[in-house]
C-alpha positions as CSV (number, residue, x, y, z in Angstrom):
1,X,-34.3,-21.2,7.8
2,X,-35.6,-18.7,5.3
3,X,-37.4,-20.0,2.2
4,X,-35.3,-20.6,-0.9
5,X,-36.3,-17.5,-2.9
6,X,-35.4,-15.2,0.1
7,X,-32.1,-17.1,0.5
8,X,-31.3,-16.7,-3.2
9,X,-32.1,-13.0,-3.1
10,X,-29.9,-12.4,0.0
11,X,-27.1,-14.4,-1.7
12,X,-27.2,-11.8,-4.5
13,X,-27.9,-8.6,-2.5
14,X,-25.3,-9.0,0.3
15,X,-22.3,-9.5,-2.0
16,X,-23.5,-6.6,-4.3
17,X,-23.7,-4.2,-1.3
18,X,-20.2,-5.4,-0.2
19,X,-18.8,-4.8,-3.7
20,X,-20.3,-1.3,-3.8
21,X,-18.9,-0.4,-0.3
22,X,-15.4,-1.7,-1.2
23,X,-15.3,0.3,-4.4
24,X,-16.3,3.4,-2.5
25,X,-13.6,2.8,0.1
26,X,-11.0,2.1,-2.6
27,X,-12.0,5.4,-4.3
28,X,-11.6,7.3,-1.0
29,X,-8.2,5.7,-0.4
30,X,-7.1,6.6,-3.9
31,X,-8.2,10.2,-3.4
32,X,-6.3,10.3,-0.1
33,X,-3.2,8.9,-1.8
34,X,-3.3,11.4,-4.7
35,X,-3.8,14.4,-2.3
36,X,-0.8,13.2,-0.3
37,X,1.3,12.7,-3.4
38,X,0.4,16.2,-4.7
39,X,1.2,17.9,-1.4
40,X,4.8,16.8,-1.5
41,X,5.0,16.1,2.2
42,X,8.0,14.2,3.6
43,X,8.3,12.2,6.8
44,X,10.0,13.8,9.7
45,X,12.7,11.3,10.5
46,X,13.6,9.7,7.1
47,X,12.8,12.7,4.9
48,X,11.2,10.4,2.4
49,X,7.9,11.2,0.6
50,X,4.9,10.5,2.8
51,X,3.0,8.9,0.0
52,X,5.4,5.9,0.0
53,X,3.9,4.9,3.4
54,X,0.3,4.7,2.0
55,X,1.0,3.6,-1.6
56,X,-0.5,0.1,-1.0
57,X,-3.7,1.4,0.7
58,X,-5.8,1.5,-2.4
59,X,-4.6,-2.0,-3.4
60,X,-5.4,-3.7,-0.1
């Protein structure tokens, strides 16, 4: 219902904001993964490194 120039601007602005937000979230996930990796924590039951559980978080 919006005029064409406004629709065109929104078609550019909305995906750009989404990309920026997803890059920020991916950076935060990577920082969390690296802090978990460097801490050397292990899971209680399996005694495996805790970073194994979250290794795919930055990729998703």
